[in-house]
PDB file with one MODEL, atoms N, CA, C and O in Angstrom:
MODEL        1
ATOM      1  N   MET A   1      49.646  33.043-152.212  1.00  0.00           N
ATOM      2  CA  MET A   1      50.658  34.034-153.144  1.00  0.00           C
ATOM      3  C   MET A   1      51.666  32.771-153.055  1.00  0.00           C
ATOM      4  O   MET A   1      51.838  31.964-152.142  1.00  0.00           O
ATOM      5  N   ASP A   2      52.334  32.900-154.459  1.00  0.00           N
ATOM      6  CA  ASP A   2      53.015  32.176-155.136  1.00  0.00           C
ATOM      7  C   ASP A   2      54.534  32.732-155.043  1.00  0.00           C
ATOM      8  O   ASP A   2      55.489  31.987-155.263  1.00  0.00           O
ATOM      9  N   THR A   3      54.695  34.198-154.676  1.00  0.00           N
ATOM     10  CA  THR A   3      56.167  34.871-154.209  1.00  0.00           C
ATOM     11  C   THR A   3      55.708  36.134-153.604  1.00  0.00           C
ATOM     12  O   THR A   3      54.565  36.563-153.449  1.00  0.00           O
ATOM     13  N   MET A   4      57.085  36.735-153.237  1.00  0.00           N
ATOM     14  CA  MET A   4      56.124  38.012-152.646  1.00  0.00           C
ATOM     15  C   MET A   4      57.632  38.679-152.656  1.00  0.00           C
ATOM     16  O   MET A   4      58.747  38.234-152.384  1.00  0.00           O
ATOM     17  N   PRO A   5      57.145  39.939-153.094  1.00  0.00           N
ATOM     18  CA  PRO A   5      58.661  41.348-153.806  1.00  0.00           C
ATOM     19  C   PRO A   5      59.558  40.967-152.359  1.00  0.00           C
ATOM     20  O   PRO A   5      59.269  40.599-151.221  1.00  0.00           O
ATOM     21  N   SER A   6      60.552  41.221-152.964  1.00  0.00           N
ATOM     22  CA  SER A   6      61.504  41.119-152.697  1.00  0.00           C
ATOM     23  C   SER A   6      62.136  42.385-151.720  1.00  0.00           C
ATOM     24  O   SER A   6      63.154  42.247-151.043  1.00  0.00           O
ATOM     25  N   HIS A   7      61.275  43.719-151.791  1.00  0.00           N
ATOM     26  CA  HIS A   7      61.849  44.875-151.232  1.00  0.00           C
ATOM     27  C   HIS A   7      60.946  45.243-149.841  1.00  0.00           C
ATOM     28  O   HIS A   7      60.939  46.273-149.166  1.00  0.00           O
ATOM     29  N   LEU A   8      60.098  43.822-149.677  1.00  0.00           N
ATOM     30  CA  LEU A   8      58.993  44.187-148.758  1.00  0.00           C
ATOM     31  C   LEU A   8      59.261  42.933-147.449  1.00  0.00           C
ATOM     32  O   LEU A   8      59.580  41.760-147.640  1.00  0.00           O
ATOM     33  N   GLY A   9      59.057  43.502-146.336  1.00  0.00           N
ATOM     34  CA  GLY A   9      59.414  42.577-145.034  1.00  0.00           C
ATOM     35  C   GLY A   9      57.905  42.715-144.482  1.00  0.00           C
ATOM     36  O   GLY A   9      57.148  43.659-144.706  1.00  0.00           O
ATOM     37  N   LEU A  10      57.599  41.411-143.606  1.00  0.00           N
ATOM     38  CA  LEU A  10      56.066  41.525-142.524  1.00  0.00           C
ATOM     39  C   LEU A  10      56.666  41.672-141.637  1.00  0.00           C
ATOM     40  O   LEU A  10      57.422  40.701-141.594  1.00  0.00           O
ATOM     41  N   GLU A  11      56.958  42.671-140.346  1.00  0.00           N
ATOM     42  CA  GLU A  11      57.337  42.569-139.013  1.00  0.00           C
ATOM     43  C   GLU A  11      56.126  41.866-138.482  1.00  0.00           C
ATOM     44  O   GLU A  11      55.028  42.260-138.875  1.00  0.00           O
ATOM     45  N   LEU A  12      56.187  41.005-137.748  1.00  0.00           N
ATOM     46  CA  LEU A  12      55.375  40.371-136.432  1.00  0.00           C
ATOM     47  C   LEU A  12      55.824  40.218-134.823  1.00  0.00           C
ATOM     48  O   LEU A  12      56.702  39.536-134.294  1.00  0.00           O
ATOM     49  N   ALA A  13      54.979  41.017-134.361  1.00  0.00           N
ATOM     50  CA  ALA A  13      55.113  41.638-133.091  1.00  0.00           C
ATOM     51  C   ALA A  13      53.953  41.193-131.900  1.00  0.00           C
ATOM     52  O   ALA A  13      52.782  41.468-132.163  1.00  0.00           O
ATOM     53  N   PRO A  14      54.195  40.650-130.865  1.00  0.00           N
ATOM     54  CA  PRO A  14      55.205  40.008-130.153  1.00  0.00           C
ATOM     55  C   PRO A  14      55.366  39.048-130.884  1.00  0.00           C
ATOM     56  O   PRO A  14      54.252  38.729-131.300  1.00  0.00           O
ATOM     57  N   CYS A  15      56.592  38.000-131.525  1.00  0.00           N
ATOM     58  CA  CYS A  15      56.958  36.836-131.634  1.00  0.00           C
ATOM     59  C   CYS A  15      58.449  36.065-131.850  1.00  0.00           C
ATOM     60  O   CYS A  15      59.473  36.626-132.241  1.00  0.00           O
ATOM     61  N   ARG A  16      58.319  34.707-131.512  1.00  0.00           N
ATOM     62  CA  ARG A  16      59.714  34.127-131.150  1.00  0.00           C
ATOM     63  C   ARG A  16      59.502  32.747-131.842  1.00  0.00           C
ATOM     64  O   ARG A  16      60.264  31.826-131.550  1.00  0.00           O
ATOM     65  N   SER A  17      58.688  32.599-132.578  1.00  0.00           N
ATOM     66  CA  SER A  17      58.661  31.520-133.408  1.00  0.00           C
ATOM     67  C   SER A  17      57.516  31.677-134.638  1.00  0.00           C
ATOM     68  O   SER A  17      56.459  32.307-134.608  1.00  0.00           O
ATOM     69  N   VAL A  18      58.085  30.906-135.693  1.00  0.00           N
ATOM     70  CA  VAL A  18      57.492  31.013-137.157  1.00  0.00           C
ATOM     71  C   VAL A  18      57.302  29.867-137.566  1.00  0.00           C
ATOM     72  O   VAL A  18      57.993  29.077-136.922  1.00  0.00           O
ATOM     73  N   HIS A  19      56.706  29.395-138.316  1.00  0.00           N
ATOM     74  CA  HIS A  19      56.136  28.438-139.570  1.00  0.00           C
ATOM     75  C   HIS A  19      55.948  28.721-140.281  1.00  0.00           C
ATOM     76  O   HIS A  19      55.254  29.728-140.422  1.00  0.00           O
ATOM     77  N   THR A  20      56.716  27.634-141.814  1.00  0.00           N
ATOM     78  CA  THR A  20      56.416  27.919-142.983  1.00  0.00           C
ATOM     79  C   THR A  20      55.168  26.973-143.544  1.00  0.00           C
ATOM     80  O   THR A  20      55.227  27.017-144.773  1.00  0.00           O
ATOM     81  N   PHE A  21      54.476  26.449-143.276  1.00  0.00           N
ATOM     82  CA  PHE A  21      53.591  25.486-143.378  1.00  0.00           C
ATOM     83  C   PHE A  21      52.668  26.419-144.230  1.00  0.00           C
ATOM     84  O   PHE A  21      52.131  27.478-143.905  1.00  0.00           O
ATOM     85  N   GLY A  22      52.633  25.754-145.375  1.00  0.00           N
ATOM     86  CA  GLY A  22      51.242  26.379-146.127  1.00  0.00           C
ATOM     87  C   GLY A  22      51.838  27.770-147.082  1.00  0.00           C
ATOM     88  O   GLY A  22      51.230  28.289-148.018  1.00  0.00           O
ATOM     89  N   MET A  23      53.259  28.204-146.515  1.00  0.00           N
ATOM     90  CA  MET A  23      54.213  28.810-147.638  1.00  0.00           C
ATOM     91  C   MET A  23      54.574  28.202-149.519  1.00  0.00           C
ATOM     92  O   MET A  23      54.874  27.019-149.677  1.00  0.00           O
ATOM     93  N   ARG A  24      54.517  28.845-150.358  1.00  0.00           N
ATOM     94  CA  ARG A  24      55.327  28.470-151.215  1.00  0.00           C
ATOM     95  C   ARG A  24      56.137  28.555-151.951  1.00  0.00           C
ATOM     96  O   ARG A  24      56.100  28.443-153.177  1.00  0.00           O
ATOM     97  N   PHE A  25      57.597  28.927-150.752  1.00  0.00           N
ATOM     98  CA  PHE A  25      58.657  30.064-151.045  1.00  0.00           C
ATOM     99  C   PHE A  25      59.419  29.886-149.906  1.00  0.00           C
ATOM    100  O   PHE A  25      58.920  29.568-148.826  1.00  0.00           O
ATOM    101  N   ALA A  26      60.525  30.061-150.073  1.00  0.00           N
ATOM    102  CA  ALA A  26      61.195  30.404-149.046  1.00  0.00           C
ATOM    103  C   ALA A  26      61.101  31.548-148.407  1.00  0.00           C
ATOM    104  O   ALA A  26      60.664  32.466-149.100  1.00  0.00           O
ATOM    105  N   LEU A  27      61.452  31.887-146.960  1.00  0.00           N
ATOM    106  CA  LEU A  27      61.693  33.059-146.195  1.00  0.00           C
ATOM    107  C   LEU A  27      62.732  33.302-145.649  1.00  0.00           C
ATOM    108  O   LEU A  27      63.255  32.382-145.020  1.00  0.00           O
ATOM    109  N   ASP A  28      63.365  34.562-145.693  1.00  0.00           N
ATOM    110  CA  ASP A  28      64.645  34.918-144.528  1.00  0.00           C
ATOM    111  C   ASP A  28      64.102  35.292-143.202  1.00  0.00           C
ATOM    112  O   ASP A  28      63.295  36.117-143.629  1.00  0.00           O
ATOM    113  N   LEU A  29      63.988  35.307-142.365  1.00  0.00           N
ATOM    114  CA  LEU A  29      63.616  35.814-140.954  1.00  0.00           C
ATOM    115  C   LEU A  29      64.762  36.356-140.033  1.00  0.00           C
ATOM    116  O   LEU A  29      65.555  35.712-139.346  1.00  0.00           O
ATOM    117  N   ILE A  30      64.643  37.679-140.195  1.00  0.00           N
ATOM    118  CA  ILE A  30      65.077  38.747-139.254  1.00  0.00           C
ATOM    119  C   ILE A  30      64.930  38.627-138.030  1.00  0.00           C
ATOM    120  O   ILE A  30      63.702  38.706-138.001  1.00  0.00           O
ATOM    121  N   TRP A  31      65.332  38.451-136.633  1.00  0.00           N
ATOM    122  CA  TRP A  31      64.723  38.225-135.496  1.00  0.00           C
ATOM    123  C   TRP A  31      65.509  39.219-134.633  1.00  0.00           C
ATOM    124  O   TRP A  31      66.733  39.340-134.683  1.00  0.00           O
ATOM    125  N   LEU A  32      64.624  39.975-133.772  1.00  0.00           N
ATOM    126  CA  LEU A  32      64.852  41.114-133.639  1.00  0.00           C
ATOM    127  C   LEU A  32      64.761  41.182-131.865  1.00  0.00           C
ATOM    128  O   LEU A  32      63.648  40.810-131.494  1.00  0.00           O
ATOM    129  N   ASP A  33      65.387  41.446-131.083  1.00  0.00           N
ATOM    130  CA  ASP A  33      65.255  41.658-129.884  1.00  0.00           C
ATOM    131  C   ASP A  33      64.663  42.825-129.157  1.00  0.00           C
ATOM    132  O   ASP A  33      64.428  43.755-129.929  1.00  0.00           O
ATOM    133  N   ALA A  34      64.268  43.125-127.587  1.00  0.00           N
ATOM    134  CA  ALA A  34      63.038  44.148-127.359  1.00  0.00           C
ATOM    135  C   ALA A  34      63.278  45.403-127.746  1.00  0.00           C
ATOM    136  O   ALA A  34      62.265  46.102-127.785  1.00  0.00           O
ATOM    137  N   GLU A  35      64.627  46.102-128.149  1.00  0.00           N
ATOM    138  CA  GLU A  35      65.012  47.403-128.799  1.00  0.00           C
ATOM    139  C   GLU A  35      65.179  47.358-130.240  1.00  0.00           C
ATOM    140  O   GLU A  35      65.106  48.373-130.933  1.00  0.00           O
ATOM    141  N   GLY A  36      65.466  45.860-130.839  1.00  0.00           N
ATOM    142  CA  GLY A  36      64.921  46.356-132.200  1.00  0.00           C
ATOM    143  C   GLY A  36      66.558  45.493-132.650  1.00  0.00           C
ATOM    144  O   GLY A  36      66.424  44.770-133.637  1.00  0.00           O
ATOM    145  N   ALA A  37      67.642  45.505-132.194  1.00  0.00           N
ATOM    146  CA  ALA A  37      68.788  44.933-132.678  1.00  0.00           C
ATOM    147  C   ALA A  37      68.378  43.809-133.200  1.00  0.00           C
ATOM    148  O   ALA A  37      67.430  43.224-132.677  1.00  0.00           O
ATOM    149  N   VAL A  38      69.035  43.277-134.368  1.00  0.00           N
ATOM    150  CA  VAL A  38      68.969  41.928-134.935  1.00  0.00           C
ATOM    151  C   VAL A  38      70.001  41.025-133.788  1.00  0.00           C
ATOM    152  O   VAL A  38      71.062  41.282-133.219  1.00  0.00           O
ATOM    153  N   VAL A  39      69.239  40.072-133.802  1.00  0.00           N
ATOM    154  CA  VAL A  39      69.827  38.761-133.075  1.00  0.00           C
ATOM    155  C   VAL A  39      70.124  37.667-133.575  1.00  0.00           C
ATOM    156  O   VAL A  39      70.841  36.941-132.886  1.00  0.00           O
ATOM    157  N   ARG A  40      69.685  37.173-134.927  1.00  0.00           N
ATOM    158  CA  ARG A  40      69.827  36.147-135.244  1.00  0.00           C
ATOM    159  C   ARG A  40      69.414  36.334-137.365  1.00  0.00           C
ATOM    160  O   ARG A  40      68.746  37.295-137.746  1.00  0.00           O
ATOM    161  N   VAL A  41      69.675  35.820-137.861  1.00  0.00           N
ATOM    162  CA  VAL A  41      69.189  35.467-138.923  1.00  0.00           C
ATOM    163  C   VAL A  41      69.076  34.382-139.550  1.00  0.00           C
ATOM    164  O   VAL A  41      70.135  33.756-139.596  1.00  0.00           O
ATOM    165  N   ASP A  42      67.849  33.698-140.269  1.00  0.00           N
ATOM    166  CA  ASP A  42      67.930  32.277-140.749  1.00  0.00           C
ATOM    167  C   ASP A  42      67.220  32.993-142.268  1.00  0.00           C
ATOM    168  O   ASP A  42      66.316  33.791-142.514  1.00  0.00           O
ATOM    169  N   GLU A  43      68.339  32.088-143.170  1.00  0.00           N
ATOM    170  CA  GLU A  43      68.060  32.419-144.196  1.00  0.00           C
ATOM    171  C   GLU A  43      67.596  31.303-145.212  1.00  0.00           C
ATOM    172  O   GLU A  43      67.886  30.121-145.033  1.00  0.00           O
ATOM    173  N   ARG A  44      66.791  31.790-146.384  1.00  0.00           N
ATOM    174  CA  ARG A  44      66.084  30.461-146.912  1.00  0.00           C
ATOM    175  C   ARG A  44      65.197  29.519-146.532  1.00  0.00           C
ATOM    176  O   ARG A  44      65.095  28.489-147.197  1.00  0.00           O
ATOM    177  N   VAL A  45      64.540  29.701-145.574  1.00  0.00           N
ATOM    178  CA  VAL A  45      64.132  28.951-144.525  1.00  0.00           C
ATOM    179  C   VAL A  45      62.984  27.967-145.373  1.00  0.00           C
ATOM    180  O   VAL A  45      61.984  28.631-145.646  1.00  0.00           O
ATOM    181  N   PRO A  46      62.918  26.787-145.763  1.00  0.00           N
ATOM    182  CA  PRO A  46      61.929  26.422-146.812  1.00  0.00           C
ATOM    183  C   PRO A  46      60.969  26.227-146.019  1.00  0.00           C
ATOM    184  O   PRO A  46      60.955  26.237-144.788  1.00  0.00           O
ATOM    185  N   PRO A  47      59.765  25.959-147.121  1.00  0.00           N
ATOM    186  CA  PRO A  47      58.289  26.072-147.007  1.00  0.00           C
ATOM    187  C   PRO A  47      58.282  24.699-146.116  1.00  0.00           C
ATOM    188  O   PRO A  47      59.153  23.840-146.247  1.00  0.00           O
ATOM    189  N   ARG A  48      57.293  24.606-145.276  1.00  0.00           N
ATOM    190  CA  ARG A  48      57.008  23.220-144.021  1.00  0.00           C
ATOM    191  C   ARG A  48      57.835  23.150-142.938  1.00  0.00           C
ATOM    192  O   ARG A  48      57.912  22.051-142.388  1.00  0.00           O
ATOM    193  N   ARG A  49      58.510  24.112-142.473  1.00  0.00           N
ATOM    194  CA  ARG A  49      59.529  24.120-141.191  1.00  0.00           C
ATOM    195  C   ARG A  49      59.411  25.141-140.202  1.00  0.00           C
ATOM    196  O   ARG A  49      59.033  26.291-140.428  1.00  0.00           O
ATOM    197  N   PHE A  50      59.654  24.807-139.406  1.00  0.00           N
ATOM    198  CA  PHE A  50      59.370  25.982-137.494  1.00  0.00           C
ATOM    199  C   PHE A  50      60.723  26.209-137.249  1.00  0.00           C
ATOM    200  O   PHE A  50      61.663  25.442-137.458  1.00  0.00           O
ATOM    201  N   ARG A  51      60.736  27.712-136.632  1.00  0.00           N
ATOM    202  CA  ARG A  51      61.705  28.112-136.407  1.00  0.00           C
ATOM    203  C   ARG A  51      61.104  28.871-135.190  1.00  0.00           C
ATOM    204  O   ARG A  51      59.935  29.252-135.139  1.00  0.00           O
ATOM    205  N   THR A  52      62.424  29.120-133.809  1.00  0.00           N
ATOM    206  CA  THR A  52      62.133  29.735-132.857  1.00  0.00           C
ATOM    207  C   THR A  52      63.173  30.389-132.331  1.00  0.00           C
ATOM    208  O   THR A  52      64.038  29.536-132.135  1.00  0.00           O
ATOM    209  N   CYS A  53      63.577  31.490-131.978  1.00  0.00           N
ATOM    210  CA  CYS A  53      64.187  32.234-131.376  1.00  0.00           C
ATOM    211  C   CYS A  53      64.011  32.872-129.882  1.00  0.00           C
ATOM    212  O   CYS A  53      63.634  34.044-129.924  1.00  0.00           O
ATOM    213  N   TRP A  54      64.184  32.405-128.725  1.00  0.00           N
ATOM    214  CA  TRP A  54      64.100  32.796-127.554  1.00  0.00           C
ATOM    215  C   TRP A  54      64.386  34.141-127.297  1.00  0.00           C
ATOM    216  O   TRP A  54      63.523  34.776-126.692  1.00  0.00           O
ATOM    217  N   ARG A  55      65.844  34.943-127.767  1.00  0.00           N
ATOM    218  CA  ARG A  55      65.858  35.922-127.406  1.00  0.00           C
ATOM    219  C   ARG A  55      65.181  36.962-128.414  1.00  0.00           C
ATOM    220  O   ARG A  55      65.755  38.051-128.423  1.00  0.00           O
ATOM    221  N   ALA A  56      64.166  36.857-129.197  1.00  0.00           N
ATOM    222  CA  ALA A  56      63.714  37.652-129.953  1.00  0.00           C
ATOM    223  C   ALA A  56      62.588  38.053-129.591  1.00  0.00           C
ATOM    224  O   ALA A  56      62.000  37.176-128.959  1.00  0.00           O
ATOM    225  N   ARG A  57      61.960  39.075-129.714  1.00  0.00           N
ATOM    226  CA  ARG A  57      60.842  40.160-129.430  1.00  0.00           C
ATOM    227  C   ARG A  57      59.657  39.982-130.682  1.00  0.00           C
ATOM    228  O   ARG A  57      58.439  39.837-130.584  1.00  0.00           O
ATOM    229  N   SER A  58      60.589  40.061-131.952  1.00  0.00           N
ATOM    230  CA  SER A  58      59.838  40.253-133.097  1.00  0.00           C
ATOM    231  C   SER A  58      60.607  39.463-134.436  1.00  0.00           C
ATOM    232  O   SER A  58      61.764  39.047-134.488  1.00  0.00           O
ATOM    233  N   VAL A  59      59.590  39.416-135.439  1.00  0.00           N
ATOM    234  CA  VAL A  59      60.727  38.913-136.438  1.00  0.00           C
ATOM    235  C   VAL A  59      60.243  39.691-137.523  1.00  0.00           C
ATOM    236  O   VAL A  59      59.059  40.023-137.566  1.00  0.00           O
ATOM    237  N   ILE A  60      61.327  40.113-138.691  1.00  0.00           N
ATOM    238  CA  ILE A  60      60.667  40.138-139.931  1.00  0.00           C
ATOM    239  C   ILE A  60      60.751  39.666-140.950  1.00  0.00           C
ATOM    240  O   ILE A  60      61.871  39.924-141.390  1.00  0.00           O
ATOM    241  N   GLU A  61      59.858  38.749-142.028  1.00  0.00           N
ATOM    242  CA  GLU A  61      60.052  37.810-142.651  1.00  0.00           C
ATOM    243  C   GLU A  61      60.169  38.452-144.077  1.00  0.00           C
ATOM    244  O   GLU A  61      59.198  39.185-144.266  1.00  0.00           O
ATOM    245  N   THR A  62      60.809  38.432-144.872  1.00  0.00           N
ATOM    246  CA  THR A  62      61.145  38.832-146.562  1.00  0.00           C
ATOM    247  C   THR A  62      61.307  37.389-147.301  1.00  0.00           C
ATOM    248  O   THR A  62      61.325  36.299-146.729  1.00  0.00           O
ATOM    249  N   LEU A  63      61.405  37.591-148.498  1.00  0.00           N
ATOM    250  CA  LEU A  63      61.598  36.528-149.472  1.00  0.00           C
ATOM    251  C   LEU A  63      62.653  35.797-149.614  1.00  0.00           C
ATOM    252  O   LEU A  63      63.569  36.579-149.865  1.00  0.00           O
ATOM    253  N   GLY A  64      63.109  34.549-149.592  1.00  0.00           N
ATOM    254  CA  GLY A  64      64.251  33.582-149.363  1.00  0.00           C
ATOM    255  C   GLY A  64      65.367  34.559-150.087  1.00  0.00           C
ATOM    256  O   GLY A  64      65.151  34.787-151.277  1.00  0.00           O
ATOM    257  N   GLY A  65      66.671  35.230-149.427  1.00  0.00           N
ATOM    258  CA  GLY A  65      67.570  35.596-150.361  1.00  0.00           C
ATOM    259  C   GLY A  65      67.685  36.494-150.671  1.00  0.00           C
ATOM    260  O   GLY A  65      68.534  36.806-151.506  1.00  0.00           O
ATOM    261  N   ALA A  66      66.329  37.844-149.760  1.00  0.00           N
ATOM    262  CA  ALA A  66      66.033  39.108-149.863  1.00  0.00           C
ATOM    263  C   ALA A  66      66.548  39.698-148.728  1.00  0.00           C
ATOM    264  O   ALA A  66      66.532  40.928-148.758  1.00  0.00           O
ATOM    265  N   SER A  67      67.041  39.138-147.650  1.00  0.00           N
ATOM    266  CA  SER A  67      67.246  39.914-146.171  1.00  0.00           C
ATOM    267  C   SER A  67      68.252  40.976-146.248  1.00  0.00           C
ATOM    268  O   SER A  67      68.172  41.840-145.376  1.00  0.00           O
ATOM    269  N   GLY A  68      69.073  41.069-147.019  1.00  0.00           N
ATOM    270  CA  GLY A  68      70.227  41.669-146.971  1.00  0.00           C
ATOM    271  C   GLY A  68      70.110  43.351-146.984  1.00  0.00           C
ATOM    272  O   GLY A  68      70.805  43.957-146.169  1.00  0.00           O
ATOM    273  N   PRO A  69      69.213  44.138-147.928  1.00  0.00           N
ATOM    274  CA  PRO A  69      68.708  44.837-148.108  1.00  0.00           C
ATOM    275  C   PRO A  69      68.419  45.765-146.517  1.00  0.00           C
ATOM    276  O   PRO A  69      68.818  46.859-146.119  1.00  0.00           O
ATOM    277  N   PHE A  70      67.631  44.814-145.981  1.00  0.00           N
ATOM    278  CA  PHE A  70      66.893  45.055-144.673  1.00  0.00           C
ATOM    279  C   PHE A  70      67.943  45.064-143.449  1.00  0.00           C
ATOM    280  O   PHE A  70      67.446  45.305-142.348  1.00  0.00           O
ATOM    281  N   LEU A  71      69.237  44.848-143.498  1.00  0.00           N
ATOM    282  CA  LEU A  71      70.559  44.541-142.726  1.00  0.00           C
ATOM    283  C   LEU A  71      71.733  45.447-142.689  1.00  0.00           C
ATOM    284  O   LEU A  71      72.399  45.616-143.710  1.00  0.00           O
ATOM    285  N   ALA A  72      72.058  46.101-141.456  1.00  0.00           N
ATOM    286  CA  ALA A  72      73.457  46.572-141.590  1.00  0.00           C
ATOM    287  C   ALA A  72      74.395  45.781-141.910  1.00  0.00           C
ATOM    288  O   ALA A  72      74.083  44.606-142.103  1.00  0.00           O
ATOM    289  N   GLU A  73      75.566  46.119-142.033  1.00  0.00           N
ATOM    290  CA  GLU A  73      76.713  45.280-142.505  1.00  0.00           C
ATOM    291  C   GLU A  73      76.758  44.413-140.903  1.00  0.00           C
ATOM    292  O   GLU A  73      76.622  43.199-140.750  1.00  0.00           O
ATOM    293  N   ASP A  74      76.993  45.470-139.804  1.00  0.00           N
ATOM    294  CA  ASP A  74      77.151  44.118-138.701  1.00  0.00           C
ATOM    295  C   ASP A  74      75.687  43.382-138.313  1.00  0.00           C
ATOM    296  O   ASP A  74      75.853  42.656-137.333  1.00  0.00           O
ATOM    297  N   ASP A  75      74.620  43.369-138.692  1.00  0.00           N
ATOM    298  CA  ASP A  75      74.176  42.894-138.293  1.00  0.00           C
ATOM    299  C   ASP A  75      73.222  41.335-138.792  1.00  0.00           C
ATOM    300  O   ASP A  75      72.039  41.138-139.066  1.00  0.00           O
ATOM    301  N   ARG A  76      74.425  40.464-138.726  1.00  0.00           N
ATOM    302  CA  ARG A  76      73.983  39.295-139.340  1.00  0.00           C
ATOM    303  C   ARG A  76      73.615  38.352-138.132  1.00  0.00           C
ATOM    304  O   ARG A  76      73.085  37.273-138.398  1.00  0.00           O
ATOM    305  N   GLY A  77      73.910  38.755-136.578  1.00  0.00           N
ATOM    306  CA  GLY A  77      73.715  37.824-135.562  1.00  0.00           C
ATOM    307  C   GLY A  77      74.906  37.238-135.587  1.00  0.00           C
ATOM    308  O   GLY A  77      75.918  37.616-136.176  1.00  0.00           O
ATOM    309  N   ASP A  78      74.701  36.038-134.739  1.00  0.00           N
ATOM    310  CA  ASP A  78      75.302  34.935-134.327  1.00  0.00           C
ATOM    311  C   ASP A  78      74.789  33.673-133.946  1.00  0.00           C
ATOM    312  O   ASP A  78      74.732  33.180-132.820  1.00  0.00           O
ATOM    313  N   PRO A  79      74.328  33.098-135.320  1.00  0.00           N
ATOM    314  CA  PRO A  79      73.552  31.930-135.522  1.00  0.00           C
ATOM    315  C   PRO A  79      73.980  30.718-134.609  1.00  0.00           C
ATOM    316  O   PRO A  79      73.164  29.828-134.374  1.00  0.00           O
ATOM    317  N   GLU A  80      75.364  30.679-134.050  1.00  0.00           N
ATOM    318  CA  GLU A  80      75.754  29.698-132.570  1.00  0.00           C
ATOM    319  C   GLU A  80      75.471  29.792-131.654  1.00  0.00           C
ATOM    320  O   GLU A  80      75.521  28.855-130.856  1.00  0.00           O
ATOM    321  N   ARG A  81      75.003  31.089-131.331  1.00  0.00           N
ATOM    322  CA  ARG A  81      74.587  31.421-129.654  1.00  0.00           C
ATOM    323  C   ARG A  81      72.968  31.499-129.585  1.00  0.00           C
ATOM    324  O   ARG A  81      72.332  31.988-128.651  1.00  0.00           O
ATOM    325  N   ASP A  82      72.440  30.929-130.737  1.00  0.00           N
ATOM    326  CA  ASP A  82      70.840  30.551-130.098  1.00  0.00           C
ATOM    327  C   ASP A  82      70.289  28.952-130.642  1.00  0.00           C
ATOM    328  O   ASP A  82      70.923  28.138-131.313  1.00  0.00           O
ATOM    329  N   GLU A  83      69.139  28.861-130.190  1.00  0.00           N
ATOM    330  CA  GLU A  83      68.807  27.789-130.638  1.00  0.00           C
ATOM    331  C   GLU A  83      67.771  27.490-131.875  1.00  0.00           C
ATOM    332  O   GLU A  83      67.069  28.485-132.052  1.00  0.00           O
ATOM    333  N   ARG A  84      67.546  26.725-132.528  1.00  0.00           N
ATOM    334  CA  ARG A  84      66.920  26.841-133.609  1.00  0.00           C
ATOM    335  C   ARG A  84      65.242  26.223-133.225  1.00  0.00           C
ATOM    336  O   ARG A  84      64.376  26.206-134.099  1.00  0.00           O
TER     337      ARG A  84
ENDMDL
END
């Protein structure tokens, strides 16, 4: 797949780690805790990378730069509080 529609997301559960090896485009990663609350957002993760979020129980993958419509105003998470 060369790209994905910006209005679609893929939830992976359970999931605490994601790799983008083999991808041809960047992804936004929306990490969710066990209650479904956003704990972190990694934007525009390029191909051939690995990301981990130990507080997460699932992740939603969207096209890089397209996570905005999937998030509420206060759902950006705190990237300083979690490890990569």
